[in-house]
C-alpha positions in Angstrom: 55.5 133.1 130.6 57.7 134.9 133.1 60.0 136.6 131.7 63.0 137.3 134.6 66.3 138.7 135.0 68.8 137.6 137.7 70.7 139.9 138.7 73.4 140.8 141.7 71.1 141.8 144.9 71.4 145.0 146.0 71.1 146.4 149.8 67.8 148.3 148.1 66.7 144.9 147.6 66.5 143.7 151.2 63.1 144.7 152.1 61.6 142.8 149.4 63.9 139.8 149.7 63.0 139.7 153.5 59.1 139.6 152.5 60.0 137.0 150.1 61.7 134.8 152.4 59.0 135.0 155.0 56.7 133.8 152.9 58.8 130.6 152.3 58.4 129.7 156.4 59.0 126.8 157.7 60.8 126.0 154.7 63.2 128.4 155.7 63.7 130.6 159.0 62.1 133.9 159.5 64.8 137.0 159.5 63.9 140.6 159.9 65.3 143.2 157.7 68.1 143.2 160.1 68.9 139.9 160.4 68.7 139.9 156.7 71.2 142.6 156.5 73.6 140.7 158.2 73.5 137.7 156.2 73.7 139.6 153.2 76.8 141.7 154.3 78.9 138.1 155.3 77.5 136.3 151.6 80.0 136.7 148.9 76.9 135.5 145.9 73.9 137.4 146.4 71.5 137.1 143.4 68.0 138.0 142.9 65.6 137.3 139.6 63.4 139.9 138.9 60.2 139.9 136.9 59.0 142.7 134.2 57.4 145.0 137.0 61.0 144.6 138.8 59.5 142.7 141.9 61.9 140.0 143.3 60.6 137.1 142.5 63.3 135.1 143.3 67.0 135.3 145.6 70.0 132.8 147.0 72.2 133.7 149.9 75.5 131.9 149.7 79.1 132.0 152.0 82.4 131.0 151.2 84.5 129.7 153.7 86.0 130.9 156.8 83.3 133.4 157.4 82.3 134.4 161.2 78.7 132.7 161.0 77.1 131.2 163.8 74.8 128.7 161.5 75.0 125.5 162.9 74.7 124.2 159.5 77.4 126.1 158.0 79.7 125.2 161.3 79.2 121.6 160.3 80.1 122.0 156.8 83.2 124.2 157.7 84.5 121.7 160.3 84.5 118.5 157.7 87.4 120.6 156.2 86.2 120.4 152.1 86.9 123.4 150.5 83.2 124.1 149.8 80.4 127.6 149.3 77.6 127.1 151.2 74.0 128.3 150.3 72.3 129.5 153.1 69.3 130.3 151.2 67.0 130.1 148.4 63.9 131.5 147.6 61.8 130.8 144.7 58.2 132.4 144.6 55.4 130.8 143.7 55.3 133.4 140.1 58.7 132.1 139.5 58.3 128.2 140.3 58.5 126.1 137.1 60.8 129.1 135.1 64.2 127.2 135.5 65.5 130.2 137.6 66.1 128.0 140.8 68.4 126.0 138.6 69.9 129.6 136.9 71.0 130.8 140.0 72.3 127.3 141.3 74.4 127.0 138.5 75.4 130.6 138.8 77.2 129.5 142.1 78.5 126.5 140.7 80.3 128.4 138.4 82.1 130.7 140.7 82.5 128.0 143.2 84.9 126.7 140.6 86.7 130.1 140.0 87.2 130.3 143.6 88.8 127.0 144.1 85.9 125.3 145.7 85.5 121.4 145.6 81.7 121.7 146.1 78.6 123.6 147.1 77.0 122.5 149.9 73.2 123.2 151.7 70.7 122.0 154.0 67.0 120.8 153.6 64.6 120.4 156.3 63.3 117.1 156.6 61.5 117.8 159.4 59.3 119.8 158.8 59.4 118.0 155.7 60.2 120.1 152.2 60.1 117.6 149.9 60.2 119.9 146.7 63.5 121.2 147.6 64.7 117.9 148.7 63.6 116.4 144.5 65.4 119.6 143.1 68.7 119.1 144.8 68.8 115.2 144.2 67.7 116.6 140.7 70.3 118.9 140.3 73.5 116.0 141.7 73.2 116.4 145.6 74.1 114.2 148.0 73.1 113.3 151.2 75.9 113.6 154.0 74.4 113.5 157.3 71.5 114.8 159.4 71.7 117.1 162.3 68.8 118.8 164.5 68.9 121.9 164.7 67.4 125.2 166.3 67.3 123.6 169.9 65.6 120.3 168.0 62.7 121.5 166.4 64.0 121.3 163.0 66.0 118.5 161.6 67.9 119.0 158.3 70.0 116.7 155.8 73.3 117.9 154.9 74.0 118.1 151.3 77.1 118.8 149.1 77.5 118.3 145.1 80.5 118.7 143.5 81.7 121.6 141.3 83.3 119.2 138.5 
């Protein structure tokens, strides 16, 4: 049984987080450490889960409203005008799957979103290339599909999801 610990992500975690992120491609886009650092700096919720050996086995990065972030998906949610907390990416490594850490990461976001006055938590899931595991996870947590859009010049199609924090 895994003994995982959730904590706030530190800048020193960026190399491990970047490596874990890139193992999850194509479910999430690949990033360099420089790109991950830029995203880390924009996020107001940065969480990791570590195992007994203090290795990063899962992470979540989330942004509040009003950030200067050029993501097509983030911009879509911003333009709706609903107070939201956007989950940019979450990755649970293979050794942590089935432990409940994904739910725990999301529950932390829901709680923090309520505290800052957000009405909903938003995210997107790839539908092309498909990511059925992530879609099932989000549906189980109560996310609803608001729309779909083409991104990355039409190479990716995403479902845009939201869940009330109340």
